[in-house]
All heavy atoms as an XYZ file, in Angstrom:
730
protein
N       4.829     42.182     -1.883
C       5.874     42.200     -0.877
C       5.771     40.951      0.013
O       6.775     40.326      0.328
C       5.763     43.460     -0.029
C       6.851     43.554      1.000
C       6.741     44.815      1.860
O       6.150     45.799      1.400
O       7.253     44.776      2.975
N       4.555     40.593      0.401
C       4.378     39.418      1.260
C       4.846     38.156      0.546
O       5.469     37.287      1.146
C       2.926     39.284      1.673
N       4.552     38.066     -0.749
C       4.957     36.894     -1.533
C       6.476     36.733     -1.516
O       6.990     35.629     -1.368
C       4.447     37.027     -2.966
C       4.839     35.878     -3.856
C       4.136     34.683     -3.801
C       5.906     35.985     -4.730
C       4.492     33.616     -4.597
C       6.273     34.927     -5.529
C       5.554     33.747     -5.467
O       5.915     32.687     -6.252
N       7.181     37.834     -1.630
C       8.638     37.792     -1.663
C       9.238     37.394     -0.314
O      10.365     36.920     -0.255
C       9.191     39.155     -2.091
C       8.809     39.601     -3.503
C       9.289     41.029     -3.763
C       9.356     38.645     -4.545
N       8.473     37.555      0.760
C       8.997     37.258      2.098
C       8.473     35.944      2.675
O       8.725     35.633      3.831
C       8.654     38.414      3.034
C       9.303     39.724      2.559
C       9.039     40.843      3.472
N       9.723     40.595      4.742
C       9.513     41.311      5.829
N       8.653     42.291      5.822
N      10.160     41.040      6.941
N       7.776     35.152      1.885
C       7.213     33.909      2.406
C       8.277     32.930      2.888
O       8.060     32.219      3.867
C       6.319     33.240      1.365
C       4.905     33.763      1.315
C       4.124     33.061      0.225
C       4.197     33.628      2.634
N       9.393     32.858      2.210
C      10.469     31.972      2.660
C      10.911     32.330      4.073
O      11.248     31.467      4.873
C      11.674     32.056      1.724
C      11.493     31.196      0.490
O      10.751     30.205      0.569
O      12.091     31.525     -0.542
N      10.895     33.616      4.364
C      11.307     34.121      5.668
C      10.312     33.711      6.768
O      10.699     33.371      7.871
C      11.382     35.650      5.570
C      11.895     36.365      6.757
C      11.931     37.868      6.496
O      12.255     38.285      5.360
O      11.635     38.609      7.438
N       9.021     33.716      6.445
C       7.988     33.430      7.439
C       7.620     31.956      7.518
O       7.151     31.484      8.537
C       6.723     34.241      7.143
C       6.918     35.711      7.312
C       6.887     36.557      6.218
C       7.149     36.265      8.563
C       7.062     37.919      6.367
C       7.330     37.617      8.723
C       7.290     38.454      7.624
N       7.760     31.226      6.426
C       7.437     29.803      6.369
C       6.033     29.489      6.910
O       5.881     28.722      7.853
C       8.502     28.997      7.122
C       8.432     27.534      6.775
O       7.963     27.157      5.711
N       8.879     26.696      7.690
N       4.994     30.084      6.305
C       3.634     29.874      6.816
C       3.108     28.476      6.505
O       3.569     27.811      5.579
C       2.816     30.922      6.063
C       3.535     31.066      4.764
C       5.002     30.917      5.109
N       2.135     28.038      7.303
C       1.467     26.759      7.064
C       0.360     26.902      6.029
O      -0.060     25.927      5.416
C       0.859     26.218      8.363
C       1.921     25.817      9.359
O       2.981     25.331      8.928
O       1.690     25.988     10.560
N      -0.143     28.132      5.863
C      -1.258     28.396      4.955
C      -1.243     29.872      4.588
O      -0.734     30.695      5.345
C      -2.580     28.063      5.644
C      -3.809     28.458      4.853
S      -5.332     28.159      5.771
C      -5.484     26.404      5.538
N      -1.841     30.187      3.435
C      -1.987     31.581      3.027
C      -3.461     31.826      2.721
O      -4.117     31.002      2.081
C      -1.134     31.898      1.779
C      -1.383     33.310      1.301
C       0.334     31.699      2.076
N      -3.954     32.961      3.198
C      -5.305     33.406      2.884
C      -5.145     34.666      2.053
O      -4.500     35.626      2.488
C      -6.116     33.690      4.155
C      -6.208     32.427      5.009
C      -7.502     34.218      3.796
C      -6.828     32.640      6.379
N      -5.715     34.660      0.844
C      -5.524     35.777     -0.071
C      -6.867     36.206     -0.659
O      -7.736     35.376     -0.915
C      -4.510     35.404     -1.189
C      -5.020     34.298     -2.063
C      -4.143     36.604     -2.024
N      -7.031     37.501     -0.827
C      -8.239     38.042     -1.438
C      -8.098     37.969     -2.948
O      -6.987     38.082     -3.468
C      -8.446     39.500     -1.001
C      -9.856     39.976     -1.261
O     -10.177     40.264     -2.435
O     -10.639     40.050     -0.307
N      -9.209     37.810     -3.650
C      -9.142     37.743     -5.109
C      -8.779     39.090     -5.726
O      -8.325     39.145     -6.863
C     -10.448     37.208     -5.700
C     -11.630     38.122     -5.531
C     -12.914     37.528     -6.073
O     -12.895     36.454     -6.705
O     -13.959     38.149     -5.855
N      -8.958     40.176     -4.981
C      -8.601     41.512     -5.457
C      -7.438     42.014     -4.617
O      -7.543     42.144     -3.403
C      -9.791     42.488     -5.336
C      -9.396     43.881     -5.784
C     -10.985     41.984     -6.133
N      -6.313     42.276     -5.273
C      -5.118     42.759     -4.593
C      -4.731     44.121     -5.148
O      -5.025     44.434     -6.302
C      -3.961     41.780     -4.793
C      -4.161     40.370     -4.238
C      -2.994     39.478     -4.633
C      -4.316     40.414     -2.735
N      -4.039     44.945     -4.357
C      -3.660     46.280     -4.817
C      -2.816     46.280     -6.095
O      -2.974     47.135     -6.944
C      -2.852     46.861     -3.659
C      -3.229     46.058     -2.470
C      -3.626     44.702     -2.981
N      -1.926     45.306     -6.242
C      -1.033     45.287     -7.412
C      -1.119     43.960     -8.146
O      -0.114     43.345     -8.465
C       0.405     45.527     -6.969
C       0.616     46.892     -6.412
C       2.082     47.136     -6.104
N       2.201     48.297     -5.280
C       2.507     48.292     -4.003
N       2.758     47.158     -3.392
N       2.583     49.403     -3.324
N      -2.294     43.501     -8.421
C      -2.455     42.238     -9.119
C      -3.772     41.601     -8.755
O      -4.670     42.258     -8.260
N      -3.858     40.323     -9.010
C      -5.085     39.633     -8.644
C      -4.769     38.393     -7.817
O      -3.705     37.798     -7.940
C      -5.906     39.264     -9.889
C      -5.283     38.160    -10.698
O      -5.517     36.989    -10.347
O      -4.568     38.459    -11.675
N      -5.690     38.045     -6.969
C      -5.505     36.910     -6.086
C      -5.468     35.584     -6.805
O      -4.891     34.616     -6.321
N      -6.084     35.516     -7.984
C      -6.104     34.267     -8.752
C      -4.693     33.878     -9.159
O      -4.269     32.739     -8.981
C      -7.002     34.419     -9.979
C      -8.397     34.809     -9.617
C      -8.931     36.066     -9.636
C      -9.425     33.948     -9.134
N     -10.223     36.028     -9.209
C     -10.558     34.738     -8.896
C      -9.501     32.585     -8.880
C     -11.750     34.210     -8.423
C     -10.690     32.054     -8.409
C     -11.800     32.867     -8.186
N      -3.974     34.833     -9.717
C      -2.587     34.578    -10.115
C      -1.703     34.322     -8.915
O      -0.834     33.444     -8.942
N      -1.928     35.074     -7.841
C      -1.152     34.878     -6.620
C      -1.399     33.484     -6.054
O      -0.463     32.802     -5.634
C      -1.516     35.938     -5.583
N      -2.641     33.049     -6.077
C      -2.988     31.709     -5.596
C      -2.236     30.649     -6.391
O      -1.633     29.740     -5.818
C      -4.495     31.495     -5.715
S      -5.053     29.869     -5.220
N      -2.252     30.783     -7.692
C      -1.562     29.828     -8.565
C      -0.062     29.790     -8.259
O       0.531     28.724     -8.122
C      -1.819     30.196    -10.025
C      -1.216     29.259    -10.999
N      -1.753     28.019    -11.256
C      -0.113     29.362    -11.766
C      -0.997     27.402    -12.145
N       0.000     28.204    -12.473
N       0.544     30.962     -8.129
C       1.978     31.035     -7.835
C       2.307     30.455     -6.459
O       3.286     29.723     -6.311
C       2.464     32.483     -7.895
C       2.611     33.015     -9.287
C       3.192     34.413     -9.271
O       2.841     35.238     -8.432
N       4.090     34.680    -10.192
N       1.506     30.806     -5.470
C       1.750     30.309     -4.112
C       1.684     28.794     -4.072
O       2.532     28.136     -3.476
C       0.727     30.896     -3.141
C       0.897     32.364     -2.811
C      -0.369     32.913     -2.179
C       2.097     32.572     -1.895
N       0.678     28.259     -4.704
C       0.481     26.812     -4.690
C       1.630     26.091     -5.394
O       2.163     25.110     -4.896
C      -0.851     26.502     -5.362
C      -1.239     25.110     -5.302
C      -1.328     24.680     -3.859
N      -2.076     23.453     -3.850
C      -2.701     22.998     -2.828
N      -2.681     23.652     -1.707
N      -3.335     21.884     -2.897
N       2.005     26.599     -6.561
C       3.061     25.948     -7.341
C       4.450     26.136     -6.743
O       5.277     25.238     -6.813
C       3.046     26.445     -8.779
C       1.867     25.909     -9.544
O       1.304     24.869     -9.200
N       1.462     26.615    -10.573
N       4.710     27.279     -6.148
C       6.033     27.573     -5.612
C       6.253     26.975     -4.227
O       7.300     26.396     -3.959
C       6.262     29.100     -5.542
O       6.059     29.655     -6.846
C       7.663     29.420     -5.067
N       5.246     27.118     -3.354
C       5.438     26.728     -1.955
C       4.704     25.449     -1.566
O       5.018     24.847     -0.547
C       5.022     27.866     -1.021
C       5.863     29.095     -1.201
C       5.413     30.155     -1.971
C       7.120     29.187     -0.631
C       6.185     31.284     -2.153
C       7.903     30.307     -0.809
C       7.442     31.359     -1.574
N       3.709     25.051     -2.337
C       2.976     23.819     -2.051
C       2.193     23.843     -0.750
O       1.954     22.801     -0.157
N       1.813     25.032     -0.302
C       1.045     25.148      0.934
C      -0.421     25.411      0.598
O      -0.746     25.860     -0.492
C       1.596     26.280      1.836
C       1.594     27.614      1.091
C       2.967     25.933      2.357
C       2.011     28.792      1.952
N      -1.319     25.128      1.536
C      -2.734     25.379      1.290
C      -3.008     26.866      1.109
O      -2.367     27.715      1.733
C      -3.438     24.856      2.535
C      -2.414     24.236      3.395
C      -1.074     24.538      2.836
N      -3.999     27.154      0.254
C      -4.390     28.531     -0.019
C      -5.909     28.638      0.077
O      -6.630     27.821     -0.499
C      -3.946     28.983     -1.428
C      -4.408     30.404     -1.717
C      -2.445     28.861     -1.583
N      -6.370     29.630      0.819
C      -7.787     29.974      0.853
C      -7.928     31.278      0.093
O      -7.214     32.247      0.363
C      -8.310     30.126      2.290
C      -8.286     28.776      3.007
C      -9.733     30.697      2.282
C      -8.741     28.827      4.456
N      -8.844     31.304     -0.852
C      -9.094     32.488     -1.665
C     -10.410     33.103     -1.209
O     -11.429     32.406     -1.116
C      -9.156     32.082     -3.136
C      -9.083     33.153     -4.190
C      -7.821     33.992     -4.062
C      -9.137     32.532     -5.571
N     -10.385     34.395     -0.900
C     -11.581     35.117     -0.469
C     -12.097     35.963     -1.611
O     -11.312     36.574     -2.333
C     -11.252     36.031      0.714
C     -10.588     35.396      1.925
C     -10.258     36.464      2.961
C     -11.462     34.313      2.516
N     -13.409     35.992     -1.797
C     -13.955     36.789     -2.882
C     -15.419     37.113     -2.708
O     -16.039     36.762     -1.704
N     -15.966     37.770     -3.719
C     -17.337     38.244     -3.652
C     -18.194     37.770     -4.822
O     -19.230     38.363     -5.097
C     -17.347     39.772     -3.605
C     -16.659     40.309     -2.376
C     -16.745     41.821     -2.269
O     -17.735     42.398     -2.717
O     -15.791     42.404     -1.723
N     -17.799     36.739     -5.518
C     -18.545     36.269     -6.681
C     -19.874     35.647     -6.248
O     -19.888     34.568     -5.666
C     -17.720     35.240     -7.455
C     -18.385     34.781     -8.732
O     -19.617     34.906     -8.857
O     -17.679     34.293     -9.608
N     -20.993     36.305     -6.565
C     -22.295     35.788     -6.148
C     -22.819     34.658     -7.043
O     -23.783     33.992     -6.700
C     -23.211     37.007     -6.243
C     -22.596     37.835     -7.318
C     -21.109     37.592     -7.233
N     -22.186     34.424     -8.173
C     -22.696     33.438     -9.131
C     -22.448     31.999     -8.707
O     -23.100     31.090     -9.196
C     -22.056     33.659    -10.509
O     -20.702     33.236    -10.496
N     -21.485     31.794     -7.830
C     -21.147     30.435     -7.427
C     -20.184     29.759     -8.385
O     -19.773     28.637     -8.156
N     -19.801     30.424     -9.458
C     -18.882     29.842    -10.440
C     -17.417     30.069    -10.087
O     -16.542     29.456    -10.678
C     -19.172     30.412    -11.825
C     -20.533     30.017    -12.339
C     -20.796     30.594    -13.700
C     -22.197     30.195    -14.154
N     -22.523     30.760    -15.439
N     -17.169     30.929     -9.135
C     -15.779     31.227     -8.757
C     -15.104     30.005     -8.159
O     -13.882     29.881     -8.223
C     -15.733     32.390     -7.777
N     -15.864     29.095     -7.567
C     -15.280     27.904     -6.961
C     -14.488     27.111     -7.985
O     -13.379     26.668     -7.721
C     -16.367     27.053     -6.318
C     -15.852     25.736     -5.853
C     -16.207     24.515     -6.322
C     -14.843     25.493     -4.872
N     -15.493     23.527     -5.678
C     -14.648     24.108     -4.779
C     -14.084     26.303     -4.056
C     -13.734     23.530     -3.905
C     -13.176     25.724     -3.187
C     -13.010     24.360     -3.117
N     -15.040     26.940     -9.184
C     -14.330     26.189    -10.232
C     -13.032     26.888    -10.600
O     -12.000     26.243    -10.741
C     -15.217     26.006    -11.460
C     -16.378     25.084    -11.189
S     -17.488     24.709    -12.586
C     -17.141     25.888    -13.819
N     -13.087     28.180    -10.750
C     -11.884     28.947    -11.092
C     -10.861     28.858     -9.961
O      -9.652     28.751    -10.209
C     -12.258     30.396    -11.359
C     -11.104     31.217    -11.850
C     -11.524     32.614    -12.223
N     -10.367     33.387    -12.587
C     -10.320     34.707    -12.607
N     -11.384     35.404    -12.305
N      -9.216     35.328    -12.939
N     -11.335     28.885     -8.724
C     -10.436     28.791     -7.572
C      -9.722     27.447     -7.541
O      -8.521     27.379     -7.286
C     -11.217     29.014     -6.277
N     -10.444     26.381     -7.814
C      -9.835     25.050     -7.844
C      -8.776     24.984     -8.944
O      -7.689     24.451     -8.735
C     -10.913     23.959     -8.044
C     -10.289     22.616     -8.356
C     -11.791     23.863     -6.805
N      -9.083     25.548    -10.099
C      -8.120     25.563    -11.205
C      -6.866     26.366    -10.846
O      -5.775     26.051    -11.297
C      -8.763     26.127    -12.465
C      -9.805     25.206    -13.064
C     -10.599     25.846    -14.183
O     -10.350     27.026    -14.519
O     -11.486     25.159    -14.708
N      -7.035     27.399    -10.012
C      -5.895     28.225     -9.590
C      -5.103     27.562     -8.468
O      -4.044     28.039     -8.099
C      -6.378     29.601     -9.145
N      -5.636     26.462     -7.908
C      -4.922     25.746     -6.865
C      -5.416     26.004     -5.457
O      -4.810     25.541     -4.491
N      -6.512     26.741     -5.317
C      -7.030     27.032     -3.978
C      -7.645     25.782     -3.351
O      -8.215     24.942     -4.033
C      -8.077     28.138     -4.043
N      -7.520     25.693     -2.049
C      -8.159     24.620     -1.303
C      -9.600     24.986     -0.969
O     -10.425     24.117     -0.723
C      -7.394     24.364      0.001
C      -6.034     23.778     -0.284
O      -5.930     22.559     -0.386
O      -5.077     24.561     -0.434
N      -9.878     26.286     -0.977
C     -11.212     26.765     -0.625
C     -11.415     28.147     -1.220
O     -10.499     28.974     -1.218
C     -11.347     26.839      0.906
C     -12.613     27.465      1.459
C     -13.828     26.566      1.174
C     -12.488     27.695      2.956
N     -12.621     28.378     -1.739
C     -13.047     29.724     -2.119
C     -14.137     30.091     -1.138
O     -15.176     29.429     -1.075
C     -13.584     29.771     -3.548
C     -14.035     31.157     -3.961
C     -13.118     32.077     -4.442
C     -15.360     31.538     -3.858
C     -13.519     33.361     -4.811
C     -15.775     32.813     -4.228
C     -14.846     33.714     -4.701
O     -15.232     34.977     -5.061
N     -13.912     31.120     -0.344
C     -14.868     31.540      0.666
C     -15.445     32.886      0.257
O     -14.711     33.857      0.072
C     -14.171     31.628      2.027
C     -15.049     31.770      3.255
C     -16.066     30.620      3.344
C     -14.188     31.778      4.499
N     -16.759     32.890      0.083
C     -17.438     34.092     -0.394
C     -17.717     35.064      0.749
O     -18.157     34.671      1.822
C     -18.749     33.700     -1.071
C     -19.270     34.785     -1.943
C     -20.451     34.303     -2.732
N     -21.524     35.241     -2.449
C     -22.780     34.929     -2.321
N     -23.180     33.697     -2.449
N     -23.672     35.843     -2.068
N     -17.438     36.335      0.483
C     -17.700     37.400      1.449
C     -19.171     37.800      1.359
O     -19.729     37.759      0.271
C     -16.855     38.628      1.140
C     -15.382     38.430      1.243
C     -14.737     39.748      0.928
C     -13.374     39.603      0.357
N     -12.816     40.878     -0.063
N     -19.778     38.221      2.423
C     -19.253     38.206      3.783
C     -19.310     36.787      4.345
O     -20.161     35.986      3.975
C     -20.199     39.128      4.543
C     -21.488     39.035      3.818
C     -21.136     38.780      2.373
N     -18.383     36.479      5.209
C     -18.337     35.157      5.823
C     -18.179     35.333      7.326
O     -17.782     36.377      7.818
C     -17.182     34.321      5.268
C     -15.849     35.009      5.354
C     -15.096     34.929      6.502
C     -15.366     35.741      4.279
C     -13.872     35.579      6.594
C     -14.146     36.389      4.354
C     -13.392     36.309      5.515
N     -18.496     34.293      8.026
C     -18.351     34.276      9.476
C     -16.903     33.935      9.814
O     -16.323     33.021      9.218
C     -19.293     33.221     10.055
O     -18.837     32.763     11.299
N     -16.337     34.646     10.752
C     -14.970     34.336     11.159
C     -14.894     32.969     11.835
O     -13.866     32.307     11.779
C     -14.402     35.444     12.053
C     -14.137     36.685     11.240
C     -15.000     37.777     11.285
C     -13.049     36.748     10.385
C     -14.768     38.896     10.502
C     -12.809     37.860      9.601
C     -13.674     38.934      9.665
O     -13.451     40.034      8.880
N     -16.001     32.544     12.434
C     -16.036     31.193     12.998
C     -15.938     30.154     11.890
O     -15.256     29.141     12.037
C     -17.321     30.989     13.804
C     -17.428     31.804     15.095
C     -18.800     31.612     15.725
C     -16.329     31.430     16.063
N     -16.609     30.413     10.759
C     -16.511     29.496      9.624
C     -15.087     29.486      9.077
O     -14.533     28.421      8.802
C     -17.476     29.872      8.503
C     -17.354     28.952      7.314
C     -18.240     29.323      6.140
O     -18.893     30.379      6.157
O     -18.253     28.524      5.178
N     -14.491     30.659      8.927
C     -13.116     30.732      8.436
C     -12.178     29.952      9.350
O     -11.363     29.162      8.878
C     -12.653     32.188      8.314
C     -11.199     32.395      7.901
C     -10.919     31.810      6.528
C     -10.840     33.877      7.937
N     -12.303     30.145     10.647
C     -11.434     29.442     11.593
C     -11.620     27.931     11.496
O     -10.647     27.177     11.496
C     -11.711     29.922     13.018
N     -12.864     27.491     11.379
C     -13.135     26.051     11.277
C     -12.560     25.479      9.989
O     -11.973     24.390      9.978
C     -14.639     25.795     11.343
N     -12.695     26.208      8.894
C     -12.162     25.739      7.607
C     -10.640     25.695      7.628
O     -10.040     24.767      7.088
C     -12.649     26.635      6.475
C     -14.139     26.712      6.359
C     -14.616     25.871      5.275
N     -16.033     26.084      5.065
C     -16.693     25.484      4.123
N     -16.065     24.660      3.312
N     -17.966     25.687      3.975
N     -10.012     26.700      8.220
C      -8.546     26.714      8.331
C      -8.078     25.485      9.103
O      -7.169     24.766      8.663
C      -8.050     28.014      9.008
C      -6.599     27.881      9.465
C      -8.213     29.201      8.076
N      -8.714     25.221     10.233
C      -8.333     24.060     11.041
C      -8.497     22.758     10.259
O      -7.639     21.883     10.312
C      -9.167     24.007     12.317
C      -8.791     25.057     13.326
C      -9.696     24.987     14.545
C      -9.404     26.110     15.497
N     -10.329     26.108     16.645
N      -9.604     22.627      9.535
C      -9.864     21.401      8.776
C      -8.833     21.205      7.668
O      -8.314     20.101      7.476
C     -11.269     21.430      8.189
N      -8.516     22.269      6.946
C      -7.542     22.160      5.852
C      -6.162     21.827      6.403
O      -5.472     20.952      5.881
C      -7.522     23.457      5.010
C      -8.834     23.585      4.228
C      -6.323     23.478      4.063
C      -9.032     24.950      3.581
N      -5.766     22.502      7.471
C      -4.454     22.216      8.062
C      -4.387     20.789      8.596
O      -3.356     20.131      8.482
C      -4.132     23.223      9.164
C      -3.809     24.635      8.684
C      -3.611     25.564      9.876
C      -2.597     24.653      7.777
N      -5.479     20.321      9.172
C      -5.511     18.944      9.673
C      -5.302     17.958      8.524
O      -4.536     17.010      8.644
C      -6.863     18.705     10.371
C      -6.936     17.455     11.166
C      -8.198     17.354     12.028
N      -9.424     17.727     11.341
C     -10.191     18.782     11.657
N      -9.860     19.570     12.657
N     -11.285     19.042     10.982
N      -5.940     18.196      7.384
C      -5.762     17.314      6.214
C      -4.329     17.356      5.705
O      -3.761     16.341      5.338
C      -6.734     17.693      5.101
C      -8.135     17.223      5.348
C      -8.987     17.305      4.106
N      -9.112     18.643      3.576
C     -10.058     19.518      3.930
N     -10.939     19.179      4.844
N     -10.121     20.705      3.389
N      -3.723     18.534      5.681
C      -2.338     18.636      5.207
C      -1.372     17.958      6.167
O      -0.416     17.343      5.737
C      -1.936     20.108      4.993
C      -2.236     20.564      3.603
C      -3.535     20.918      3.239
C      -1.256     20.607      2.634
C      -3.825     21.320      1.947
C      -1.529     21.009      1.352
C      -2.818     21.362      1.016
O      -3.102     21.752     -0.260
N      -1.609     18.067      7.449
C      -0.732     17.418      8.435
C      -0.824     15.912      8.301
O       0.176     15.214      8.410
C      -1.110     17.842      9.857
C      -0.867     19.310     10.128
C       0.593     19.663     10.008
C       0.782     21.141     10.281
N       2.064     21.647      9.903
N      -2.007     15.386      8.032
C      -2.176     13.948      7.844
C      -1.389     13.498      6.632
O      -0.688     12.500      6.655
C      -3.677     13.584      7.700
C      -3.839     12.168      7.197
C      -4.382     13.774      9.020
N      -1.452     14.260      5.526
C      -0.697     13.904      4.316
C       0.796     13.935      4.569
O       1.529     13.075      4.108
C      -1.023     14.889      3.190
C      -2.322     14.643      2.536
C      -2.473     15.527      1.327
N      -3.866     15.802      1.138
C      -4.360     16.880      0.561
N      -3.546     17.800      0.114
N      -5.643     17.039      0.416
N       1.269     14.933      5.295
C       2.702     15.046      5.578
C       3.184     13.856      6.416
O       4.275     13.367      6.218
C       3.000     16.349      6.334
C       2.909     17.576      5.472
C       3.119     18.838      6.264
O       3.356     18.771      7.497
O       3.060     19.920      5.667
N       2.359     13.416      7.342
C       2.747     12.330      8.228
C       2.704     10.967      7.545
O       3.336     10.023      8.009
C       1.857     12.301      9.469
C       2.108     13.506     10.354
O       3.185     14.084     10.339
N       1.113     13.885     11.130
N       1.978     10.841      6.440
C       1.888      9.557      5.750
C       2.864      9.435      4.596
O       2.977      8.386      4.001
C       0.456      9.313      5.206
O       0.114     10.368      4.299
C      -0.540      9.237      6.350
N       3.564     10.504      4.265
C       4.519     10.437      3.153
C       5.910     10.168      3.625
O       6.259     10.231      4.727
C       4.506     11.737      2.314
O       4.766     12.833      3.162
C       3.193     11.880      1.598
């Protein structure tokens, strides 16, 4: 439902869990990135450390493993948005 309403909200970034009630976050990440071109943070619980590669392939800007600090999440969001704003201003 949120995906269908993104045009209405026009977010600067999307944070999505790798496990969703009606699908998976990996596919959602890929669709969000390709359709809207906005940054995506993928949240997950993969302890192997290999999820990062899969996240990059899906188009995520960051794979953040749970549990995480909300201070870390906030800092990462700010950093990613700052990089995107710089790109927008130089194009």
